[in-house]
C-alpha positions in Angstrom: 0.0 0.0 0.0 1.0 3.6 -0.3 -0.2 7.1 0.5 -2.8 6.8 -2.3 -4.4 3.9 -0.5 -4.5 6.0 2.6 -6.1 8.9 0.6 -8.8 6.5 -0.8 -9.6 5.3 2.7 -9.8 8.8 4.0 -12.1 9.7 1.0 -14.4 6.9 2.0 -14.4 7.9 5.6 -15.2 11.6 4.8 -17.9 10.6 2.3 -19.6 8.4 4.9 -19.7 11.5 7.2 -17.1 10.4 9.8 -15.2 13.4 11.1 -12.6 11.3 13.0 -10.7 8.2 12.5 -12.0 6.8 15.8 -15.6 7.0 14.5 -14.7 5.1 11.3 -12.6 2.5 13.1 -15.4 1.7 15.5 -18.0 1.5 12.7 -15.8 -0.8 10.7 -14.9 -3.0 13.6 -11.2 -2.1 13.8 -9.1 -0.8 16.6 -8.2 2.9 16.3 -4.5 2.2 16.1 -5.0 -0.2 13.2 -7.3 2.1 11.3 -5.0 5.1 11.9 -2.0 3.1 10.6 -4.0 2.4 7.3 -4.8 6.1 6.8 -1.1 6.8 7.3 -0.1 4.4 4.5 0.2 1.1 6.5 -0.5 -2.3 4.9 -3.8 -3.9 5.9 -4.3 -7.6 6.0 -6.7 -9.3 3.6 -9.1 -9.7 6.6 -9.1 -6.0 7.3 -9.4 -5.1 3.6 -12.5 -7.2 3.5 -13.9 -5.4 6.6 -13.3 -2.0 4.9 -14.8 -3.1 1.6 -17.8 -4.7 3.3 -18.5 -1.6 5.4 -18.1 1.0 2.7 -19.4 -1.1 -0.1 -16.5 0.0 -2.3 -14.7 -2.1 -4.9 -11.7 -3.9 -3.6 -9.6 -3.3 -6.7 -10.4 0.4 -6.5 -9.5 0.5 -2.8 -6.2 -1.2 -3.4 -5.1 0.3 -6.7 -7.3 3.3 -7.5 -8.3 1.7 -10.8 -11.8 0.8 -11.8 -15.1 2.0 -10.5 -15.2 3.1 -6.9 -18.2 0.9 -6.0 -17.7 -1.9 -8.5 -20.7 -0.6 -10.4 -20.4 2.2 -12.9 -23.9 3.5 -11.8 -22.6 4.2 -8.3 -20.3 7.1 -7.6 -20.7 9.1 -4.4 -21.7 8.1 -0.8 -24.3 10.4 0.5 -23.1 11.7 3.9 -26.5 11.6 5.5 -27.9 8.3 4.2 -24.8 6.3 3.2 -26.1 4.7 -0.1 -24.1 5.5 -3.2 -25.8 7.7 -5.8 -24.8 8.8 -9.3 -24.1 12.4 -10.4 -25.6 13.0 -13.8 -26.6 16.1 -15.6 -29.6 16.4 -18.0 -27.7 15.6 -21.1 -25.6 12.4 -21.4 -23.2 13.8 -23.9 -22.5 16.8 -26.1 -20.2 17.8 -28.8 -17.9 20.7 -28.0 -16.8 23.6 -30.3 -14.1 21.6 -32.0 -16.3 18.5 -32.6 -15.1 16.3 -29.8 -17.9 14.4 -28.0 -17.7 14.5 -24.2 -19.9 13.1 -21.5 -21.7 15.0 -18.8 -21.9 11.8 -16.8 -19.3 12.9 -14.2 -17.9 10.7 -11.5 -17.1 13.4 -9.1 -15.6 11.5 -6.2 -13.3 9.5 -8.5 -12.1 12.7 -10.3 -11.5 14.5 -7.0 -9.6 11.6 -5.6 -7.4 11.3 -8.6 -6.9 15.1 -8.7 -5.8 15.1 -5.0 -3.3 12.3 -5.7 -1.8 14.1 -8.6 -1.7 17.5 -6.9 0.0 15.9 -3.8 2.6 14.1 -6.0 4.9 17.1 -6.2 5.7 16.2 -9.9 5.6 18.3 -13.0 2.1 16.8 -13.5 0.9 18.4 -10.3 2.0 21.8 -11.5 0.4 21.3 -14.9 -2.8 20.0 -13.4 -2.9 23.0 -11.0 -2.5 25.4 -13.9 -5.2 23.7 -15.9 -7.6 23.7 -13.0 -7.1 27.4 -12.5 -7.5 28.0 -16.2 -10.7 26.0 -16.4 -12.0 27.7 -13.3 -11.4 31.1 -14.8 -13.0 29.9 -18.1 -16.2 28.7 -16.3 -16.4 32.0 -14.3 -15.9 33.9 -17.6 -18.7 31.9 -19.2 -21.0 32.6 -16.2 -20.1 36.3 -16.5 -20.8 36.3 -20.2 -24.2 34.8 -19.7 -25.0 37.5 -17.1 -23.7 40.2 -19.5 -25.8 38.8 -22.4 -28.9 38.7 -20.2 -28.3 42.3 -19.1 -27.7 43.3 -22.8 -30.9 41.7 -23.8 -32.8 43.5 -21.1 -31.1 46.8 -22.1 -32.0 46.2 -25.8 -35.6 45.6 -24.8 -35.6 48.8 -22.7 -34.1 50.8 -25.6 -36.7 49.5 -27.9 -39.4 50.5 -25.4 -37.9 54.0 -25.1 -37.6 54.3 -28.8 -41.4 53.5 -29.2 -42.2 55.9 -26.4 -40.0 58.6 -28.1 -41.8 58.1 -31.4 -45.2 58.5 -29.6 -44.0 61.7 -27.9 -42.7 63.0 -31.2 -46.1 62.4 -32.8 -47.8 64.3 -29.9 -45.3 67.2 -30.2 -46.0 67.4 -33.9 -49.7 67.4 -33.2 -49.3 70.1 -30.5 -47.1 72.2 -32.9 -49.8 71.8 -35.5 -52.5 72.9 -33.1 -50.4 75.8 -31.9 -49.9 76.9 -35.5 -53.6 76.8 -36.1 -54.3 78.9 -32.9 -51.6 81.4 -33.9 -53.2 81.8 -37.4 -56.7 82.1 -36.0 -55.9 84.4 -33.3 
């Protein structure tokens, strides 16, 4: 085992809603010292691996290696902290084609992506720096998209307001012309 096993175990603990290692150890049926050793990168026995897998309902290959689905079922992704059963994060569309014609899925496995991201960012490798830069760039792009949507909505509202003002101005110009015409008639009559 290594630190990534410890990180996966910690991820499971936090998703289950345990704030402390003591709580998790008691729920799984392990001593605190044993559980703490695992979260620090210690090597669990097959018996203890089975206890962990049985309690959290996660996939043993994922727990040991980080590969494959977290829960042994592609439909399961995140453990709800209140109820415990896994649920899947899915957006309305299942896939889209981006601006350059590449299809991508909106079926996001958040916990798996966050766990892998944490492992990479903690690796202190050039990959960590590159991923950090990409995350910041994507974050800025998403914020920019959201601002652009707000600006477009405001622009649309202003265009509507301008159109209304233009119509009102045309009506006022007609009334002014009528009043000038009436004033001209009065001046000639009087």
